[in-house]
N, C-alpha and C positions, 0 to 999 in steps of 0.2 A: 669647515666643521664648526668652529666657534664664530660668532658674529664679532664685529669690531668692538661692540659694547662689552660683550662677554670677555674678550681678550683683555680689554682695558681694566675690567673689574678684577680679573684673575691677577693681572700684573700689579694692580694697586694692592690687592690682598697680600701678594707675595712680598712686595716692597715693605708693607707694614709689618709683616712677620719678621723680615730681616732687620728692620729698624727697631722693633720692640726691645730686644735685648740691649741694644745700644743705649737706651734710656737709663739703664742701670749699670752700664759698663764703667762709669766713673767711680762707682762704689764697689769695692771688692766683696766677694762672698766671705762670710765669717762663720765658722762652725757649720759649714754645709748649708747655710741659709743666706738668701739675698738680704742685703742691708739697704733700706730705703731712706734717702735723704730727707723725705718729707715726714718720717717718723722720728720720735724722740729716742734718746739713749735707752731707756727702759724698754720701749716697744720693740726696738731692734734686738737688744741683748737677750730677751726671753726666747728668741728664735734660734740662737746659736747653741748648738750642742756642745761646744767647747767652753761655754760660760755658765753652766748650770750651778756650779759652786758660787761664782760671783753673784749670780742672781739671787740665790738662797741667802747669801750674806747680806746683800743690799736689803732684802726683805726683813731679815732678822734685825738689822740695824735701824730699820724704819726710815730708810733713805729713798724709797721708791718715789714718793711725792716730790722730793727735792730734785731728783734726777729726771723727773718728768717736767720740771719747771722750765721757765724761759731760758735760763742760762745767760750767757754762753758758758759751756763747760768743755774742757779737754779732759777726757778720761783715759788713763793708762789702764787698760782692762786685762787683768791677769786671767789666763786660761785655767781650766781645771788642772792641767798638768803643772802649772805654776803653783797652784795651791797644794798639789801632791808633793812638791819638793820641800814643803815645810815639815818640821819634825812631826812624827806620827802623833796623832791626837790633837794637834794644834787647832785644826779647823773645827772639830767637834767641840772643843773647849770654847773657842771664840763664839760659836753659834749659841751658846747657853745664855739665857736672859741676863744672868748676873754679870756677864762680860760684854754687855751691849756697848758700854762706853769705849772699851778697848777696841772692839770690832769697828765701831763708828770712826774712831781715830785712824785706824789702819786704812779703812776704805776711803775716807776723805783725803788721805795722803796720796791717793791715786787720782785726785781731781784738782785741776787748775781752773781758776775763774777766768777763762779766756777761750777763744776759738782758735787754737794754734795748730794749723796744718803743718806737715813735716817740712815744707819749704821754709816756713817762718821759723821753726825750731832750728833747722840747719843754719839759717842766716844768723840767728841769735848766737849759736855756738861759734860760728866763724867770726862774728863781730867781737865776741868775748875771748878770742884767742884759743879756741878749742874746748872750752868748758863753760857752760852757761848755768847759773843757779836757777833752780825751778822752785818757786814758792807755791805750796799747795793750800787748798782751803782747810786742810786738817792741821795746818801749822808746821808742816814738815818742809825742810829745804833739801832738795836733792840736786844732783849735778847731771846735766845733759852733756853728752859727748857724741862723737861719731867714730865708728870703727868699721872699716871695710864697707863704707857706704850706708851703714845702718845706724839709726839713732840708739844710743845706749843711755840708760838712766841709772845712776849710782845712788842707792838709798842711804839712809842715815846710819846703817850698819856695815856699809862697804859692799853690799851685794850689788851685782850688776844685772839689770834687766835689759833685754834687747827688744826693740819694737819689731815684731815679726810681720804685722800687717798694719800699715800706716794709712792715715787719711780716710777713715770710714766716716763720711759726712753724715751728720744728723741734723734734725730740724733745730736742735738747741745746742749744737756744738759739734765735736768730733771725737771719735774713739780711735786710739792707737792700741792694738793688741800687744801685750807684753808676755814674756815667757817666765817671769819671776815676780812674786809678790813683793812690793816695795814696803819696807818697814821703817818706822821712825827710829831716831837715834836711841831713844830710851822708852 
């Protein structure tokens, strides 16, 4: 029915189809969208339906250009549900132009000036006896721990964020999705 050449062509096309998803298998889907290692943090975040509040906040704070920069950055990216856990009206208040400095501080407290995959974070936690200090570009110092195999970040107010999706590789760093907004001590 098929010639040998046609069979080889069909086999090659089938193999390519099977291999195509594997190219992105190293990066988890976030918010229903594929995350591409060759794209930067902002280019990927805008596609996640779970990060629309974060993207709006990054825009309001004027941090888009920074997070599209060379990096490297590790971003602990709170979901929409994480922002929803804040007291009612907090997000709307932070997004007002007169609160840009406060919003910028909170957002930059989610960013570390390094490319830290979960394996590196877990090693730092273990090397430090179970609790590793995390210094952010926003001047916050949080504490990383592990619990039940998950990375936990304790913020300056004692709130605990869990990394729900780790190691989302970016061209300029890595994103770790968290379930709680990290807040500075004051």
